[in-house]
C-alpha positions as CSV (number, residue, x, y, z in Angstrom):
1,X,-0.1,0.0,0.0
2,X,1.4,3.3,-0.9
3,X,1.0,6.5,1.0
4,X,-1.8,7.8,-1.2
5,X,-3.7,4.7,-0.8
6,X,-3.1,4.6,2.7
7,X,-4.5,8.1,3.2
8,X,-7.4,7.4,1.0
9,X,-8.3,4.2,2.7
10,X,-8.3,6.0,6.2
11,X,-10.3,9.1,4.8
12,X,-13.0,6.6,3.8
13,X,-13.2,5.1,7.5
14,X,-11.6,2.1,6.5
15,X,-8.4,0.5,8.1
16,X,-5.2,0.7,5.9
17,X,-1.8,-1.1,6.6
18,X,-0.8,1.5,9.4
19,X,-1.8,5.1,10.4
20,X,-1.1,7.7,8.0
21,X,1.4,10.0,9.3
22,X,1.7,13.9,8.5
23,X,4.4,16.3,9.2
24,X,4.6,19.3,7.2
25,X,1.6,18.5,5.0
26,X,0.0,21.9,5.9
27,X,0.9,25.0,7.7
28,X,-1.2,23.7,10.8
29,X,0.8,20.4,10.9
30,X,4.3,21.7,10.3
31,X,7.4,22.5,12.5
32,X,9.2,25.5,13.7
33,X,12.4,26.2,11.7
34,X,14.4,26.0,15.1
35,X,13.2,22.5,15.8
36,X,13.4,21.3,12.2
37,X,17.4,22.3,12.4
38,X,17.6,20.4,15.6
39,X,15.7,17.4,14.2
40,X,17.8,17.2,11.0
41,X,21.1,17.3,13.3
42,X,19.6,14.5,15.4
43,X,18.8,12.4,12.2
44,X,22.4,12.9,11.0
45,X,21.1,14.7,7.6
46,X,23.2,17.2,5.9
47,X,22.8,20.9,7.3
48,X,21.0,22.9,4.8
49,X,19.3,26.4,5.1
50,X,15.7,25.6,5.8
51,X,13.1,27.2,3.4
52,X,10.6,29.2,5.3
53,X,7.0,28.1,4.1
54,X,5.0,30.4,6.4
55,X,6.7,33.7,7.6
56,X,4.4,34.1,10.2
57,X,4.5,30.9,11.9
58,X,8.3,30.4,10.8
59,X,7.7,27.1,9.8
60,X,10.2,25.3,7.9
61,X,9.5,23.2,4.5
62,X,10.0,19.6,5.4
63,X,12.8,18.5,2.8
64,X,12.5,15.3,0.7
65,X,15.3,13.4,2.8
66,X,13.0,14.0,5.9
67,X,9.9,13.1,4.3
68,X,11.5,9.7,3.1
69,X,13.2,9.1,6.5
70,X,10.0,9.5,8.5
71,X,7.7,8.1,6.0
72,X,5.4,11.1,5.3
73,X,2.1,10.2,3.5
74,X,1.0,13.6,2.6
75,X,2.4,16.6,0.5
76,X,1.0,20.1,-0.1
77,X,1.6,22.0,-3.2
78,X,-0.8,25.0,-2.6
79,X,-0.2,28.2,-4.2
80,X,1.3,30.7,-1.9
81,X,-0.7,33.9,-1.1
82,X,2.6,36.1,-1.8
83,X,3.1,34.4,-5.6
84,X,2.3,38.1,-6.9
85,X,3.3,40.0,-3.6
86,X,6.5,40.2,-2.0
87,X,6.8,40.4,1.7
88,X,9.3,43.3,2.6
89,X,10.6,42.6,6.3
90,X,11.8,45.9,7.8
91,X,13.1,46.9,11.0
92,X,11.0,49.1,13.4
93,X,12.1,52.3,14.7
94,X,14.1,51.5,17.9
95,X,15.2,48.3,16.7
96,X,13.2,46.1,19.0
97,X,11.3,44.4,16.1
98,X,11.4,43.4,12.8
99,X,7.8,43.6,10.8
100,X,6.1,43.4,7.4
101,X,2.8,44.1,5.8
102,X,1.1,41.4,4.2
103,X,-1.0,41.7,0.8
104,X,-4.2,42.2,2.8
105,X,-2.4,45.2,4.7
106,X,-2.3,43.2,8.0
107,X,0.8,44.4,10.1
108,X,2.9,41.6,11.6
109,X,6.0,41.9,14.1
110,X,8.4,39.9,15.9
111,X,10.9,40.5,18.6
112,X,14.4,40.9,17.4
113,X,15.7,39.0,20.5
114,X,14.1,35.9,21.4
115,X,11.1,36.2,18.8
116,X,9.9,33.2,17.8
117,X,7.0,34.1,15.3
118,X,5.1,37.1,14.1
119,X,2.0,38.8,16.1
120,X,-0.5,41.2,14.5
121,X,-0.1,44.8,15.4
122,X,-1.9,46.6,12.8
123,X,-5.5,45.9,11.2
124,X,-6.5,47.8,8.0
125,X,-10.2,48.1,8.8
126,X,-9.5,49.1,12.3
127,X,-11.3,52.3,13.8
128,X,-14.6,54.1,13.1
129,X,-15.3,53.0,9.7
130,X,-18.7,52.5,7.5
131,X,-19.7,50.2,4.7
132,X,-18.2,52.6,2.3
133,X,-14.9,52.2,3.7
134,X,-15.0,48.5,3.6
135,X,-16.2,49.0,0.0
136,X,-13.1,50.8,-0.6
137,X,-10.9,48.1,0.8
138,X,-9.5,46.1,-2.0
139,X,-8.7,42.4,-1.6
140,X,-6.0,40.6,-3.4
141,X,-7.1,38.9,-6.8
142,X,-7.5,35.3,-5.8
143,X,-7.6,34.1,-9.7
144,X,-4.1,35.9,-10.5
145,X,-2.4,33.4,-12.8
146,X,1.1,34.1,-10.9
147,X,-0.4,32.1,-8.1
148,X,-1.1,29.0,-10.2
149,X,2.1,28.8,-12.1
150,X,3.6,25.2,-11.7
151,X,0.7,24.0,-9.5
152,X,-0.5,21.4,-12.0
153,X,2.8,20.0,-12.6
154,X,3.7,19.6,-8.8
155,X,0.3,18.0,-8.0
156,X,1.1,15.7,-10.8
157,X,4.6,14.9,-9.4
158,X,3.0,14.1,-6.0
159,X,0.3,11.8,-7.4
160,X,2.2,10.0,-10.0
161,X,5.9,9.9,-8.8
162,X,5.9,10.1,-5.2
163,X,2.4,8.5,-4.9
164,X,1.4,10.5,-1.8
165,X,-1.9,12.2,-0.9
166,X,-2.3,15.7,-2.4
167,X,-3.5,18.4,-0.1
168,X,-4.2,21.9,-1.4
169,X,-4.7,24.9,0.9
170,X,-6.7,27.9,1.1
171,X,-5.7,31.4,-0.3
172,X,-5.9,32.7,3.2
173,X,-7.0,32.0,6.6
174,X,-10.6,31.6,7.3
175,X,-13.4,34.1,6.7
176,X,-13.9,34.5,10.4
177,X,-10.1,34.8,11.1
178,X,-9.8,37.4,8.1
179,X,-12.5,39.3,9.6
180,X,-11.0,39.7,12.8
181,X,-7.4,40.2,11.6
182,X,-8.7,43.1,9.3
183,X,-11.2,44.6,11.7
184,X,-9.2,44.0,14.7
185,X,-10.6,41.8,17.5
186,X,-12.3,44.3,19.9
187,X,-14.2,46.1,17.2
188,X,-14.9,43.1,14.8
189,X,-16.6,41.1,18.2
190,X,-18.5,44.4,19.0
191,X,-19.7,44.8,15.3
192,X,-21.1,41.3,15.0
193,X,-24.1,42.2,17.3
194,X,-23.7,46.1,17.2
195,X,-23.3,46.6,13.5
196,X,-24.0,43.3,11.6
197,X,-24.3,45.0,8.4
198,X,-20.9,46.1,8.3
199,X,-19.4,42.6,9.7
200,X,-21.5,40.7,7.2
201,X,-19.9,43.0,4.2
202,X,-16.3,42.2,5.6
203,X,-17.2,38.4,5.9
204,X,-19.0,38.3,2.4
205,X,-16.1,39.9,0.8
206,X,-13.7,37.2,2.2
207,X,-16.4,34.4,1.2
208,X,-16.3,35.5,-2.3
209,X,-12.6,36.0,-2.6
210,X,-12.2,32.1,-1.3
211,X,-15.1,30.9,-3.8
212,X,-13.2,32.6,-6.6
213,X,-9.9,31.0,-5.6
214,X,-11.2,27.7,-5.5
215,X,-13.1,28.1,-8.5
216,X,-9.7,28.8,-10.4
217,X,-8.0,25.7,-8.3
218,X,-10.5,23.4,-9.5
219,X,-9.9,24.5,-13.1
220,X,-6.4,24.2,-12.6
221,X,-6.2,20.8,-11.0
222,X,-9.4,19.2,-12.4
223,X,-10.1,16.3,-9.7
224,X,-6.9,15.6,-8.7
225,X,-6.8,17.0,-5.2
226,X,-7.5,14.3,-2.3
227,X,-7.7,17.2,0.5
228,X,-8.7,20.6,0.5
229,X,-7.5,22.5,3.4
230,X,-9.3,25.2,5.3
231,X,-8.9,27.0,8.7
232,X,-11.2,29.0,11.0
233,X,-10.5,29.5,14.6
234,X,-13.7,30.2,16.7
235,X,-12.9,28.4,20.0
236,X,-10.4,28.8,22.9
237,X,-9.2,26.6,25.7
238,X,-12.3,26.3,27.5
239,X,-15.1,27.3,25.3
240,X,-16.5,28.9,22.2
241,X,-14.8,32.5,21.2
242,X,-18.3,33.1,19.7
243,X,-21.5,31.5,21.0
244,X,-22.8,28.3,19.0
245,X,-26.1,30.5,18.2
246,X,-23.8,33.2,17.0
247,X,-21.9,30.9,15.1
248,X,-25.1,29.4,13.5
249,X,-26.4,32.9,12.5
250,X,-23.2,34.5,11.2
251,X,-20.8,31.9,10.2
252,X,-22.5,28.7,9.4
253,X,-24.3,29.8,6.5
254,X,-21.3,31.3,4.8
255,X,-19.1,28.2,5.6
256,X,-22.0,25.9,4.2
257,X,-21.9,28.1,1.1
258,X,-18.0,27.3,0.8
259,X,-18.3,23.5,1.7
260,X,-21.2,23.1,-0.9
261,X,-18.9,24.7,-3.4
262,X,-16.1,22.7,-3.1
263,X,-18.1,19.4,-3.0
264,X,-20.1,20.5,-6.1
265,X,-16.6,20.8,-8.0
266,X,-14.4,18.1,-6.5
267,X,-14.4,14.8,-4.7
268,X,-11.9,16.1,-2.3
269,X,-12.5,15.7,1.4
270,X,-12.9,19.0,3.1
271,X,-10.4,19.6,5.9
272,X,-10.9,22.3,8.6
273,X,-8.5,23.6,11.3
274,X,-10.1,25.0,14.1
275,X,-8.3,25.3,17.5
276,X,-9.7,24.8,20.9
277,X,-13.1,23.6,22.3
278,X,-15.3,23.3,19.3
279,X,-17.3,20.5,20.5
280,X,-20.4,22.2,20.7
281,X,-20.7,22.8,16.9
282,X,-19.3,19.8,15.8
283,X,-22.9,18.5,14.9
284,X,-23.3,21.6,12.8
285,X,-20.0,21.2,10.8
286,X,-20.9,17.6,10.1
287,X,-24.3,19.1,9.1
288,X,-22.8,21.4,6.6
289,X,-20.4,18.7,4.9
290,X,-17.2,18.8,7.0
291,X,-15.1,15.6,6.4
292,X,-12.0,16.1,8.4
293,X,-11.4,18.0,11.8
294,X,-8.1,19.5,12.9
295,X,-6.0,19.7,15.2
296,X,-8.1,17.8,17.5
297,X,-7.0,19.6,20.5
298,X,-7.4,17.0,23.1
299,X,-6.3,19.5,26.1
300,X,-9.0,21.7,25.6
301,X,-12.6,21.4,27.5
302,X,-14.6,18.9,26.0
303,X,-12.0,17.4,23.3
304,X,-11.4,13.8,25.0
305,X,-10.2,11.9,22.1
306,X,-11.8,8.7,23.0
307,X,-15.3,10.6,23.5
308,X,-15.1,12.5,20.0
309,X,-14.0,8.9,18.2
310,X,-17.0,7.4,20.1
311,X,-19.4,10.2,19.1
312,X,-18.3,11.4,15.7
313,X,-16.0,8.8,14.3
314,X,-18.3,7.8,11.9
315,X,-18.8,11.0,10.4
316,X,-15.4,12.9,11.0
317,X,-11.8,11.9,10.2
318,X,-9.7,13.1,12.9
319,X,-6.4,14.7,11.5
320,X,-4.2,15.6,14.4
321,X,-4.7,14.8,18.0
322,X,-1.7,12.1,17.9
323,X,0.2,13.8,20.8
324,X,-0.8,16.6,23.2
325,X,1.3,19.5,22.4
326,X,0.6,21.5,25.4
327,X,0.8,18.6,28.1
328,X,3.1,16.1,26.8
329,X,5.6,17.3,24.2
330,X,7.8,20.4,25.0
331,X,11.1,20.3,26.5
332,X,9.6,20.0,29.9
333,X,8.6,16.3,29.2
334,X,10.6,13.1,28.6
335,X,10.3,10.9,25.9
336,X,8.6,8.4,27.8
337,X,5.8,10.7,28.6
338,X,5.6,11.3,25.0
339,X,5.3,7.7,24.2
340,X,2.6,7.3,26.8
341,X,0.6,10.1,25.4
342,X,0.9,8.9,21.8
343,X,0.0,5.4,22.9
344,X,-3.3,6.8,24.4
345,X,-4.1,9.1,21.5
346,X,-3.5,6.1,18.9
347,X,-5.5,3.7,20.8
348,X,-8.4,6.1,20.8
349,X,-8.5,7.4,17.5
350,X,-7.2,4.5,15.3
351,X,-9.8,1.9,15.3
352,X,-11.9,1.9,12.2
353,X,-9.8,4.2,10.2
354,X,-10.6,7.9,10.0
355,X,-7.5,9.1,11.6
356,X,-4.3,10.6,10.2
357,X,-1.6,11.2,12.7
358,X,-0.2,14.7,13.2
359,X,0.9,16.7,16.5
360,X,-1.9,18.9,17.9
361,X,-1.0,21.9,15.7
362,X,2.6,22.6,14.9
363,X,6.0,21.3,16.4
364,X,7.3,24.5,18.0
365,X,10.5,25.6,18.6
366,X,11.0,24.1,22.3
367,X,10.4,20.4,21.3
368,X,13.5,18.5,21.5
369,X,14.2,16.1,18.6
370,X,14.4,13.3,21.2
371,X,10.7,13.9,21.7
372,X,9.7,14.2,18.2
373,X,11.4,10.7,17.5
374,X,9.9,9.3,20.3
375,X,6.3,10.1,19.0
376,X,7.4,8.8,15.5
377,X,8.6,5.5,17.0
378,X,5.7,4.8,19.1
379,X,3.5,5.5,16.2
380,X,5.5,3.0,14.3
381,X,5.2,0.4,16.9
382,X,1.6,0.9,17.9
383,X,-0.1,2.5,14.6
384,X,-0.2,-0.7,12.6
385,X,-3.5,-2.2,11.7
386,X,-2.4,-5.9,11.7
387,X,-2.7,-7.1,15.3
388,X,-3.3,-4.2,17.6
389,X,-1.2,-3.8,20.4
390,X,-3.9,-2.3,22.7
C-alpha cells in the first residue's frame, strides 16, 4: 500500500496497513524552523538552510530526505498567497522588532531578541469605519495566474511519482479569522452584534474571494485533489470564542456555502482546522458537509479523544490529536511521557480508520528532537492495523 492509498483508505473510514503520518503537509501540521534544524542534526542529515513556508509562524519546509526518512504520507502543493506579492521585512524604529505588512494590509511584528513568530499589530479596517470604507478596501486578486504557475506539474509529481496524498490549502486564513485580523478583535466582535451589516459585508468579501480562488484551483487541477485544507478558529481553551448561536447565525451559512461549492466541484475531502473547544458545534460542521477536523486539541474542554471518536468517528476523520502538544511534548516532558501520550491517542483514534496522525498543531521551537522521534517511533510500533497492540 503506497502513501496515497493509505491516506485515502483512512479518509474513507477503513483500516489501511498503518495509520497515515503527516508532518509538514499543511501550515497547521508543520514544524518550527528551530526545531527542524535540531531534528535534522539529530537524524544525522546534512545541514541545509531551511526554506520558510510560513513567515508568520516561522515554519520550515520539510525536505525530501526527512519526508523519506519518516515516511510522511501527504504533501502540500498549495499556491502561496505571496505569489504576486513580495513580503518586505523591515526593522521598526528603536530596533526591537522586525515587521512586515502582508497583501491584506495586516501588520505583523516579531521581537528581534527571542522572537519565535510574528504577531499582528496593525489592522487595515480598524477604527471608526462604515460600509463605504469597507467597499474601498481592495482584496488581493484570487485568480491572478501568478499564484497558480507550476501547480499542476507539482500535483502530478506528488500523485504519480511520489504517490502521496495531495493537499491543497486556501488562499488565506478562514473568513472569520480574516474578518478579525482586518477589523481588529475588539471592534470585530462588537460589530457582530452592534453593526451586523458592516461585519457581514466584510465576511461576504472574504467568502467571495475564497470561492473565486477555489473555482480557479479546480479549473487548474480538475479532480486531482485529495484534501482541501481550510481553517477558521472560533474556539479557545475552555469554550467557544463565539457563542454556538452566533456561529449558527453569522458563520455557519457562509461555511456551508464554501463547503457546498467545494463538494460540487470536487471529490476532495474537506479539512477544517479549528483550535480549541469546538465540541458544541461539531454537529453543525458535520451537518454542512465537513469531512476532516484538525487539530483535535485534546487538552481543550470537551475534546477528549476517546469521546470524540465514539461520538463523531463515523462522520469525521480526525487529522491530528496524535500527541498533546500542550501537556506532553515540549522540553519539560520526557520521551517516555511522549510515548505514553501517543499510545493513548492512537488507541483512542485509530480503530476503524478515520485517523491521520499529526501533532496537535505545529511542532514548536522548544520541542527537542528526542521527543519528536519518541512520538514517531511509538506511532511505528502501535499504529499498525495488523494485530492491534492495545
